[in-house]
CHARMM-style PDB file with segment names, atoms N, HN, CA, C and O in Angstrom:
ATOM      1  N   MET     1      58.128  33.340   5.059  1.00  0.00      PROA
ATOM      2  CA  MET     1      57.521  32.511   6.063  1.00  0.00      PROA
ATOM      3  C   MET     1      57.466  31.047   5.634  1.00  0.00      PROA
ATOM      4  O   MET     1      57.583  30.148   6.467  1.00  0.00      PROA
ATOM      5  N   LEU     2      57.288  30.808   4.338  1.00  0.00      PROA
ATOM      6  HN  LEU     2      57.193  31.538   3.662  1.00  0.00      PROA
ATOM      7  CA  LEU     2      57.179  29.424   3.885  1.00  0.00      PROA
ATOM      8  C   LEU     2      58.538  28.749   3.898  1.00  0.00      PROA
ATOM      9  O   LEU     2      59.551  29.352   3.543  1.00  0.00      PROA
ATOM     10  N   ASP     3      58.546  27.511   4.305  1.00  0.00      PROA
ATOM     11  HN  ASP     3      57.723  27.021   4.593  1.00  0.00      PROA
ATOM     12  CA  ASP     3      59.759  26.713   4.290  1.00  0.00      PROA
ATOM     13  C   ASP     3      60.130  26.410   2.839  1.00  0.00      PROA
ATOM     14  O   ASP     3      59.246  26.180   2.013  1.00  0.00      PROA
ATOM     15  N   LYS     4      61.407  26.408   2.524  1.00  0.00      PROA
ATOM     16  HN  LYS     4      62.125  26.596   3.195  1.00  0.00      PROA
ATOM     17  CA  LYS     4      61.820  26.176   1.145  1.00  0.00      PROA
ATOM     18  C   LYS     4      61.469  24.770   0.676  1.00  0.00      PROA
ATOM     19  O   LYS     4      61.316  24.555  -0.527  1.00  0.00      PROA
ATOM     20  N   GLY     5      61.337  23.803   1.588  1.00  0.00      PROA
ATOM     21  HN  GLY     5      61.461  23.978   2.565  1.00  0.00      PROA
ATOM     22  CA  GLY     5      61.000  22.446   1.200  1.00  0.00      PROA
ATOM     23  C   GLY     5      59.505  22.206   1.066  1.00  0.00      PROA
ATOM     24  O   GLY     5      59.090  21.104   0.710  1.00  0.00      PROA
ATOM     25  N   LEU     6      58.687  23.218   1.344  1.00  0.00      PROA
ATOM     26  HN  LEU     6      59.025  24.114   1.633  1.00  0.00      PROA
ATOM     27  CA  LEU     6      57.246  23.067   1.298  1.00  0.00      PROA
ATOM     28  C   LEU     6      56.743  23.352  -0.106  1.00  0.00      PROA
ATOM     29  O   LEU     6      56.970  24.429  -0.656  1.00  0.00      PROA
ATOM     30  N   LYS     7      56.050  22.361  -0.683  1.00  0.00      PROA
ATOM     31  HN  LYS     7      55.865  21.485  -0.236  1.00  0.00      PROA
ATOM     32  CA  LYS     7      55.544  22.531  -2.040  1.00  0.00      PROA
ATOM     33  C   LYS     7      54.106  23.047  -1.969  1.00  0.00      PROA
ATOM     34  O   LYS     7      53.263  22.431  -1.317  1.00  0.00      PROA
ATOM     35  N   THR     8      53.823  24.147  -2.618  1.00  0.00      PROA
ATOM     36  HN  THR     8      54.507  24.648  -3.147  1.00  0.00      PROA
ATOM     37  CA  THR     8      52.466  24.684  -2.652  1.00  0.00      PROA
ATOM     38  C   THR     8      52.003  24.751  -4.094  1.00  0.00      PROA
ATOM     39  O   THR     8      52.799  24.970  -5.008  1.00  0.00      PROA
ATOM     40  N   GLU     9      50.712  24.561  -4.286  1.00  0.00      PROA
ATOM     41  HN  GLU     9      50.066  24.384  -3.543  1.00  0.00      PROA
ATOM     42  CA  GLU     9      50.139  24.700  -5.616  1.00  0.00      PROA
ATOM     43  C   GLU     9      48.703  25.171  -5.479  1.00  0.00      PROA
ATOM     44  O   GLU     9      48.063  24.957  -4.450  1.00  0.00      PROA
ATOM     45  N   ILE    10      48.210  25.807  -6.510  1.00  0.00      PROA
ATOM     46  HN  ILE    10      48.730  25.981  -7.346  1.00  0.00      PROA
ATOM     47  CA  ILE    10      46.840  26.303  -6.520  1.00  0.00      PROA
ATOM     48  C   ILE    10      46.027  25.390  -7.421  1.00  0.00      PROA
ATOM     49  O   ILE    10      46.375  25.179  -8.583  1.00  0.00      PROA
ATOM     50  N   TRP    11      44.939  24.847  -6.878  1.00  0.00      PROA
ATOM     51  HN  TRP    11      44.656  25.019  -5.934  1.00  0.00      PROA
ATOM     52  CA  TRP    11      44.100  23.923  -7.632  1.00  0.00      PROA
ATOM     53  C   TRP    11      42.945  24.671  -8.285  1.00  0.00      PROA
ATOM     54  O   TRP    11      42.397  25.620  -7.725  1.00  0.00      PROA
ATOM     55  N   THR    12      42.598  24.221  -9.471  1.00  0.00      PROA
ATOM     56  HN  THR    12      43.044  23.450  -9.925  1.00  0.00      PROA
ATOM     57  CA  THR    12      41.418  24.745 -10.154  1.00  0.00      PROA
ATOM     58  C   THR    12      40.188  24.073  -9.545  1.00  0.00      PROA
ATOM     59  O   THR    12      40.315  23.039  -8.890  1.00  0.00      PROA
ATOM     60  N   PRO    13      39.020  24.636  -9.748  1.00  0.00      PROA
ATOM     61  CA  PRO    13      37.808  23.988  -9.231  1.00  0.00      PROA
ATOM     62  C   PRO    13      37.621  22.564  -9.768  1.00  0.00      PROA
ATOM     63  O   PRO    13      37.079  21.704  -9.073  1.00  0.00      PROA
ATOM     64  N   GLU    14      38.066  22.318 -10.994  1.00  0.00      PROA
ATOM     65  HN  GLU    14      38.506  23.016 -11.558  1.00  0.00      PROA
ATOM     66  CA  GLU    14      37.962  20.971 -11.561  1.00  0.00      PROA
ATOM     67  C   GLU    14      38.860  19.992 -10.809  1.00  0.00      PROA
ATOM     68  O   GLU    14      38.470  18.850 -10.569  1.00  0.00      PROA
ATOM     69  N   GLN    15      40.056  20.434 -10.439  1.00  0.00      PROA
ATOM     70  HN  GLN    15      40.373  21.363 -10.634  1.00  0.00      PROA
ATOM     71  CA  GLN    15      40.964  19.572  -9.686  1.00  0.00      PROA
ATOM     72  C   GLN    15      40.400  19.277  -8.296  1.00  0.00      PROA
ATOM     73  O   GLN    15      40.516  18.155  -7.801  1.00  0.00      PROA
ATOM     74  N   VAL    16      39.796  20.277  -7.674  1.00  0.00      PROA
ATOM     75  HN  VAL    16      39.702  21.188  -8.076  1.00  0.00      PROA
ATOM     76  CA  VAL    16      39.197  20.080  -6.355  1.00  0.00      PROA
ATOM     77  C   VAL    16      38.049  19.076  -6.458  1.00  0.00      PROA
ATOM     78  O   VAL    16      37.926  18.188  -5.615  1.00  0.00      PROA
ATOM     79  N   ALA    17      37.203  19.215  -7.496  1.00  0.00      PROA
ATOM     80  HN  ALA    17      37.303  19.937  -8.180  1.00  0.00      PROA
ATOM     81  CA  ALA    17      36.080  18.296  -7.682  1.00  0.00      PROA
ATOM     82  C   ALA    17      36.578  16.881  -7.933  1.00  0.00      PROA
ATOM     83  O   ALA    17      36.009  15.928  -7.401  1.00  0.00      PROA
ATOM     84  N   GLU    18      37.626  16.724  -8.732  1.00  0.00      PROA
ATOM     85  HN  GLU    18      38.088  17.498  -9.164  1.00  0.00      PROA
ATOM     86  CA  GLU    18      38.187  15.398  -9.009  1.00  0.00      PROA
ATOM     87  C   GLU    18      38.758  14.779  -7.735  1.00  0.00      PROA
ATOM     88  O   GLU    18      38.571  13.589  -7.484  1.00  0.00      PROA
ATOM     89  N   HSD    19      39.448  15.577  -6.940  1.00  0.00      PROA
ATOM     90  HN  HSD    19      39.600  16.544  -7.144  1.00  0.00      PROA
ATOM     91  CA  HSD    19      40.020  15.071  -5.688  1.00  0.00      PROA
ATOM     92  C   HSD    19      38.907  14.636  -4.729  1.00  0.00      PROA
ATOM     93  O   HSD    19      38.997  13.574  -4.113  1.00  0.00      PROA
ATOM     94  N   CYS    20      37.862  15.455  -4.605  1.00  0.00      PROA
ATOM     95  HN  CYS    20      37.789  16.318  -5.106  1.00  0.00      PROA
ATOM     96  CA  CYS    20      36.746  15.105  -3.724  1.00  0.00      PROA
ATOM     97  C   CYS    20      36.074  13.821  -4.191  1.00  0.00      PROA
ATOM     98  O   CYS    20      35.693  12.991  -3.365  1.00  0.00      PROA
ATOM     99  N   LYS    21      35.923  13.645  -5.495  1.00  0.00      PROA
ATOM    100  HN  LYS    21      36.233  14.319  -6.166  1.00  0.00      PROA
ATOM    101  CA  LYS    21      35.319  12.427  -6.018  1.00  0.00      PROA
ATOM    102  C   LYS    21      36.209  11.226  -5.727  1.00  0.00      PROA
ATOM    103  O   LYS    21      35.708  10.145  -5.416  1.00  0.00      PROA
ATOM    104  N   ARG    22      37.516  11.404  -5.824  1.00  0.00      PROA
ATOM    105  HN  ARG    22      37.923  12.282  -6.077  1.00  0.00      PROA
ATOM    106  CA  ARG    22      38.458  10.310  -5.601  1.00  0.00      PROA
ATOM    107  C   ARG    22      38.447   9.842  -4.148  1.00  0.00      PROA
ATOM    108  O   ARG    22      38.575   8.648  -3.878  1.00  0.00      PROA
ATOM    109  N   ILE    23      38.295  10.783  -3.209  1.00  0.00      PROA
ATOM    110  HN  ILE    23      38.192  11.753  -3.429  1.00  0.00      PROA
ATOM    111  CA  ILE    23      38.313  10.394  -1.796  1.00  0.00      PROA
ATOM    112  C   ILE    23      36.912  10.105  -1.263  1.00  0.00      PROA
ATOM    113  O   ILE    23      36.757   9.761  -0.091  1.00  0.00      PROA
ATOM    114  N   GLY    24      35.890  10.242  -2.112  1.00  0.00      PROA
ATOM    115  HN  GLY    24      36.017  10.522  -3.064  1.00  0.00      PROA
ATOM    116  CA  GLY    24      34.531   9.909  -1.696  1.00  0.00      PROA
ATOM    117  C   GLY    24      33.806  11.019  -0.979  1.00  0.00      PROA
ATOM    118  O   GLY    24      32.856  10.756  -0.242  1.00  0.00      PROA
ATOM    119  N   ALA    25      34.225  12.249  -1.173  1.00  0.00      PROA
ATOM    120  HN  ALA    25      34.996  12.463  -1.772  1.00  0.00      PROA
ATOM    121  CA  ALA    25      33.591  13.377  -0.487  1.00  0.00      PROA
ATOM    122  C   ALA    25      32.748  14.208  -1.446  1.00  0.00      PROA
ATOM    123  O   ALA    25      32.568  15.406  -1.231  1.00  0.00      PROA
ATOM    124  N   ASP    26      32.232  13.585  -2.500  1.00  0.00      PROA
ATOM    125  HN  ASP    26      32.379  12.611  -2.675  1.00  0.00      PROA
ATOM    126  CA  ASP    26      31.467  14.343  -3.483  1.00  0.00      PROA
ATOM    127  C   ASP    26      29.974  14.381  -3.169  1.00  0.00      PROA
ATOM    128  O   ASP    26      29.206  14.978  -3.922  1.00  0.00      PROA
ATOM    129  N   GLY    27      29.552  13.759  -2.079  1.00  0.00      PROA
ATOM    130  HN  GLY    27      30.176  13.274  -1.466  1.00  0.00      PROA
ATOM    131  CA  GLY    27      28.144  13.766  -1.698  1.00  0.00      PROA
ATOM    132  C   GLY    27      28.005  13.945  -0.202  1.00  0.00      PROA
ATOM    133  O   GLY    27      28.995  14.127   0.506  1.00  0.00      PROA
ATOM    134  N   PRO    28      26.777  13.893   0.276  1.00  0.00      PROA
ATOM    135  CA  PRO    28      26.579  14.028   1.721  1.00  0.00      PROA
ATOM    136  C   PRO    28      27.099  12.799   2.449  1.00  0.00      PROA
ATOM    137  O   PRO    28      27.177  11.723   1.857  1.00  0.00      PROA
ATOM    138  N   PRO    29      27.453  12.936   3.711  1.00  0.00      PROA
ATOM    139  CA  PRO    29      27.949  11.780   4.461  1.00  0.00      PROA
ATOM    140  C   PRO    29      26.831  10.769   4.675  1.00  0.00      PROA
ATOM    141  O   PRO    29      25.656  11.134   4.635  1.00  0.00      PROA
ATOM    142  N   PRO    30      27.176   9.512   4.902  1.00  0.00      PROA
ATOM    143  CA  PRO    30      26.136   8.505   5.143  1.00  0.00      PROA
ATOM    144  C   PRO    30      25.396   8.806   6.443  1.00  0.00      PROA
ATOM    145  O   PRO    30      25.978   9.389   7.358  1.00  0.00      PROA
ATOM    146  N   PRO    31      24.128   8.421   6.541  1.00  0.00      PROA
ATOM    147  CA  PRO    31      23.368   8.710   7.762  1.00  0.00      PROA
ATOM    148  C   PRO    31      23.949   7.979   8.956  1.00  0.00      PROA
ATOM    149  O   PRO    31      24.450   6.860   8.843  1.00  0.00      PROA
ATOM    150  N   ARG    32      23.871   8.638  10.105  1.00  0.00      PROA
ATOM    151  HN  ARG    32      23.464   9.547  10.197  1.00  0.00      PROA
ATOM    152  CA  ARG    32      24.386   8.039  11.331  1.00  0.00      PROA
ATOM    153  C   ARG    32      23.385   7.038  11.880  1.00  0.00      PROA
ATOM    154  O   ARG    32      22.196   7.075  11.565  1.00  0.00      PROA
ATOM    155  N   LYS    33      23.902   6.147  12.706  1.00  0.00      PROA
ATOM    156  HN  LYS    33      24.869   6.117  12.962  1.00  0.00      PROA
ATOM    157  CA  LYS    33      23.042   5.168  13.345  1.00  0.00      PROA
ATOM    158  C   LYS    33      22.145   5.889  14.354  1.00  0.00      PROA
ATOM    159  O   LYS    33      22.587   6.812  15.038  1.00  0.00      PROA
ATOM    160  N   ALA    34      20.896   5.464  14.438  1.00  0.00      PROA
ATOM    161  HN  ALA    34      20.537   4.715  13.882  1.00  0.00      PROA
ATOM    162  CA  ALA    34      19.951   6.102  15.356  1.00  0.00      PROA
ATOM    163  C   ALA    34      20.414   5.913  16.797  1.00  0.00      PROA
ATOM    164  O   ALA    34      20.942   4.855  17.141  1.00  0.00      PROA
ATOM    165  N   PRO    35      20.222   6.918  17.638  1.00  0.00      PROA
ATOM    166  CA  PRO    35      20.639   6.782  19.040  1.00  0.00      PROA
ATOM    167  C   PRO    35      19.773   5.757  19.769  1.00  0.00      PROA
ATOM    168  O   PRO    35      18.614   5.534  19.418  1.00  0.00      PROA
ATOM    169  N   ASP    36      20.350   5.155  20.764  1.00  0.00      PROA
ATOM    170  HN  ASP    36      21.291   5.336  21.049  1.00  0.00      PROA
ATOM    171  CA  ASP    36      19.641   4.169  21.567  1.00  0.00      PROA
ATOM    172  C   ASP    36      18.819   4.911  22.620  1.00  0.00      PROA
ATOM    173  O   ASP    36      19.378   5.527  23.528  1.00  0.00      PROA
ATOM    174  N   ASN    37      17.507   4.853  22.499  1.00  0.00      PROA
ATOM    175  HN  ASN    37      17.053   4.352  21.761  1.00  0.00      PROA
ATOM    176  CA  ASN    37      16.621   5.612  23.388  1.00  0.00      PROA
ATOM    177  C   ASN    37      16.035   4.756  24.502  1.00  0.00      PROA
ATOM    178  O   ASN    37      14.894   4.974  24.909  1.00  0.00      PROA
ATOM    179  N   THR    38      16.781   3.805  24.991  1.00  0.00      PROA
ATOM    180  HN  THR    38      17.708   3.628  24.660  1.00  0.00      PROA
ATOM    181  CA  THR    38      16.264   2.965  26.067  1.00  0.00      PROA
ATOM    182  C   THR    38      16.346   3.709  27.393  1.00  0.00      PROA
ATOM    183  O   THR    38      17.229   4.543  27.595  1.00  0.00      PROA
ATOM    184  N   ILE    39      15.430   3.404  28.282  1.00  0.00      PROA
ATOM    185  HN  ILE    39      14.714   2.726  28.118  1.00  0.00      PROA
ATOM    186  CA  ILE    39      15.398   4.031  29.603  1.00  0.00      PROA
ATOM    187  C   ILE    39      16.194   3.149  30.558  1.00  0.00      PROA
ATOM    188  O   ILE    39      15.970   1.941  30.632  1.00  0.00      PROA
ATOM    189  N   THR    40      17.110   3.753  31.278  1.00  0.00      PROA
ATOM    190  HN  THR    40      17.292   4.734  31.218  1.00  0.00      PROA
ATOM    191  CA  THR    40      17.934   2.988  32.216  1.00  0.00      PROA
ATOM    192  C   THR    40      17.599   3.389  33.648  1.00  0.00      PROA
ATOM    193  O   THR    40      17.055   4.466  33.892  1.00  0.00      PROA
ATOM    194  N   ALA    41      17.921   2.533  34.566  1.00  0.00      PROA
ATOM    195  HN  ALA    41      18.363   1.658  34.368  1.00  0.00      PROA
ATOM    196  CA  ALA    41      17.641   2.787  35.979  1.00  0.00      PROA
ATOM    197  C   ALA    41      18.623   3.815  36.535  1.00  0.00      PROA
ATOM    198  O   ALA    41      19.683   4.056  35.956  1.00  0.00      PROA
ATOM    199  N   SER    42      18.256   4.416  37.660  1.00  0.00      PROA
ATOM    200  HN  SER    42      17.395   4.221  38.130  1.00  0.00      PROA
ATOM    201  CA  SER    42      19.151   5.339  38.346  1.00  0.00      PROA
ATOM    202  C   SER    42      20.389   4.584  38.816  1.00  0.00      PROA
ATOM    203  O   SER    42      20.335   3.386  39.093  1.00  0.00      PROA
ATOM    204  N   GLN    43      21.494   5.298  38.899  1.00  0.00      PROA
ATOM    205  HN  GLN    43      21.538   6.272  38.674  1.00  0.00      PROA
ATOM    206  CA  GLN    43      22.747   4.660  39.288  1.00  0.00      PROA
ATOM    207  C   GLN    43      23.223   5.204  40.622  1.00  0.00      PROA
ATOM    208  O   GLN    43      23.096   6.394  40.912  1.00  0.00      PROA
ATOM    209  N   LYS    44      23.769   4.313  41.420  1.00  0.00      PROA
ATOM    210  HN  LYS    44      23.872   3.346  41.184  1.00  0.00      PROA
ATOM    211  CA  LYS    44      24.337   4.708  42.706  1.00  0.00      PROA
ATOM    212  C   LYS    44      25.852   4.740  42.592  1.00  0.00      PROA
ATOM    213  O   LYS    44      26.458   3.922  41.899  1.00  0.00      PROA
ATOM    214  N   GLY    45      26.453   5.702  43.288  1.00  0.00      PROA
ATOM    215  HN  GLY    45      25.961   6.366  43.851  1.00  0.00      PROA
ATOM    216  CA  GLY    45      27.900   5.826  43.283  1.00  0.00      PROA
ATOM    217  C   GLY    45      28.536   4.986  44.369  1.00  0.00      PROA
ATOM    218  O   GLY    45      27.865   4.182  45.016  1.00  0.00      PROA
ATOM    219  N   HSD    46      29.830   5.172  44.567  1.00  0.00      PROA
ATOM    220  HN  HSD    46      30.375   5.826  44.041  1.00  0.00      PROA
ATOM    221  CA  HSD    46      30.584   4.393  45.554  1.00  0.00      PROA
ATOM    222  C   HSD    46      30.153   4.690  46.990  1.00  0.00      PROA
ATOM    223  O   HSD    46      30.360   3.862  47.877  1.00  0.00      PROA
ATOM    224  N   ASN    47      29.554   5.868  47.232  1.00  0.00      PROA
ATOM    225  HN  ASN    47      29.386   6.541  46.511  1.00  0.00      PROA
ATOM    226  CA  ASN    47      29.120   6.228  48.586  1.00  0.00      PROA
ATOM    227  C   ASN    47      27.653   5.876  48.817  1.00  0.00      PROA
ATOM    228  O   ASN    47      27.045   6.348  49.778  1.00  0.00      PROA
ATOM    229  N   ASN    48      27.088   5.057  47.947  1.00  0.00      PROA
ATOM    230  HN  ASN    48      27.582   4.674  47.167  1.00  0.00      PROA
ATOM    231  CA  ASN    48      25.719   4.554  48.054  1.00  0.00      PROA
ATOM    232  C   ASN    48      24.673   5.655  47.889  1.00  0.00      PROA
ATOM    233  O   ASN    48      23.530   5.494  48.318  1.00  0.00      PROA
ATOM    234  N   LYS    49      25.057   6.776  47.266  1.00  0.00      PROA
ATOM    235  HN  LYS    49      25.985   6.907  46.917  1.00  0.00      PROA
ATOM    236  CA  LYS    49      24.106   7.833  46.950  1.00  0.00      PROA
ATOM    237  C   LYS    49      23.878   7.829  45.440  1.00  0.00      PROA
ATOM    238  O   LYS    49      24.739   7.401  44.671  1.00  0.00      PROA
ATOM    239  N   TYR    50      22.703   8.311  45.030  1.00  0.00      PROA
ATOM    240  HN  TYR    50      22.004   8.659  45.655  1.00  0.00      PROA
ATOM    241  CA  TYR    50      22.406   8.349  43.610  1.00  0.00      PROA
ATOM    242  C   TYR    50      23.277   9.387  42.902  1.00  0.00      PROA
ATOM    243  O   TYR    50      23.544  10.466  43.430  1.00  0.00      PROA
ATOM    244  N   ILE    51      23.704   9.034  41.712  1.00  0.00      PROA
ATOM    245  HN  ILE    51      23.486   8.157  41.283  1.00  0.00      PROA
ATOM    246  CA  ILE    51      24.525   9.939  40.915  1.00  0.00      PROA
ATOM    247  C   ILE    51      23.593  10.947  40.255  1.00  0.00      PROA
ATOM    248  O   ILE    51      22.618  10.569  39.605  1.00  0.00      PROA
ATOM    249  N   LYS    52      23.895  12.227  40.427  1.00  0.00      PROA
ATOM    250  HN  LYS    52      24.687  12.534  40.955  1.00  0.00      PROA
ATOM    251  CA  LYS    52      23.076  13.280  39.862  1.00  0.00      PROA
ATOM    252  C   LYS    52      23.555  13.556  38.440  1.00  0.00      PROA
ATOM    253  O   LYS    52      24.733  13.835  38.219  1.00  0.00      PROA
ATOM    254  N   LYS    53      22.655  13.480  37.493  1.00  0.00      PROA
ATOM    255  HN  LYS    53      21.697  13.254  37.672  1.00  0.00      PROA
ATOM    256  CA  LYS    53      22.975  13.778  36.101  1.00  0.00      PROA
ATOM    257  C   LYS    53      22.517  15.197  35.794  1.00  0.00      PROA
ATOM    258  O   LYS    53      21.558  15.687  36.390  1.00  0.00      PROA
ATOM    259  N   TRP    54      23.192  15.847  34.878  1.00  0.00      PROA
ATOM    260  HN  TRP    54      23.972  15.449  34.394  1.00  0.00      PROA
ATOM    261  CA  TRP    54      22.832  17.203  34.498  1.00  0.00      PROA
ATOM    262  C   TRP    54      21.498  17.200  33.768  1.00  0.00      PROA
ATOM    263  O   TRP    54      21.282  16.383  32.873  1.00  0.00      PROA
ATOM    264  N   GLY    55      20.606  18.101  34.139  1.00  0.00      PROA
ATOM    265  HN  GLY    55      20.781  18.765  34.866  1.00  0.00      PROA
ATOM    266  CA  GLY    55      19.357  18.281  33.426  1.00  0.00      PROA
ATOM    267  C   GLY    55      18.265  17.288  33.775  1.00  0.00      PROA
ATOM    268  O   GLY    55      17.269  17.213  33.055  1.00  0.00      PROA
ATOM    269  N   THR    56      18.407  16.516  34.859  1.00  0.00      PROA
ATOM    270  HN  THR    56      19.215  16.576  35.444  1.00  0.00      PROA
ATOM    271  CA  THR    56      17.362  15.558  35.220  1.00  0.00      PROA
ATOM    272  C   THR    56      16.720  15.997  36.525  1.00  0.00      PROA
ATOM    273  O   THR    56      17.157  15.587  37.600  1.00  0.00      PROA
ATOM    274  N   GLY    57      15.704  16.814  36.442  1.00  0.00      PROA
ATOM    275  HN  GLY    57      15.349  17.147  35.569  1.00  0.00      PROA
ATOM    276  CA  GLY    57      14.974  17.231  37.635  1.00  0.00      PROA
ATOM    277  C   GLY    57      15.742  18.212  38.495  1.00  0.00      PROA
ATOM    278  O   GLY    57      16.751  18.781  38.079  1.00  0.00      PROA
ATOM    279  N   ARG    58      15.236  18.397  39.715  1.00  0.00      PROA
ATOM    280  HN  ARG    58      14.416  17.935  40.053  1.00  0.00      PROA
ATOM    281  CA  ARG    58      15.893  19.348  40.620  1.00  0.00      PROA
ATOM    282  C   ARG    58      16.222  18.718  41.919  1.00  0.00      PROA
ATOM    283  OT1 ARG    58      16.778  19.374  42.800  1.00  0.00      PROA
TER     284      ARG     58
END
């Protein structure tokens, strides 16, 4: 199944750790920016009716 031009190798745990350190994946990712929690006004569509959003009232 493998293509003859495909090079495969098995890495030791030390090689995996070194590679992760080299690419910067040896720790948790940096924290994400906090979401913007501002309240916005209702929006009207092209037919002058309010746009219904999922999960906002009935």
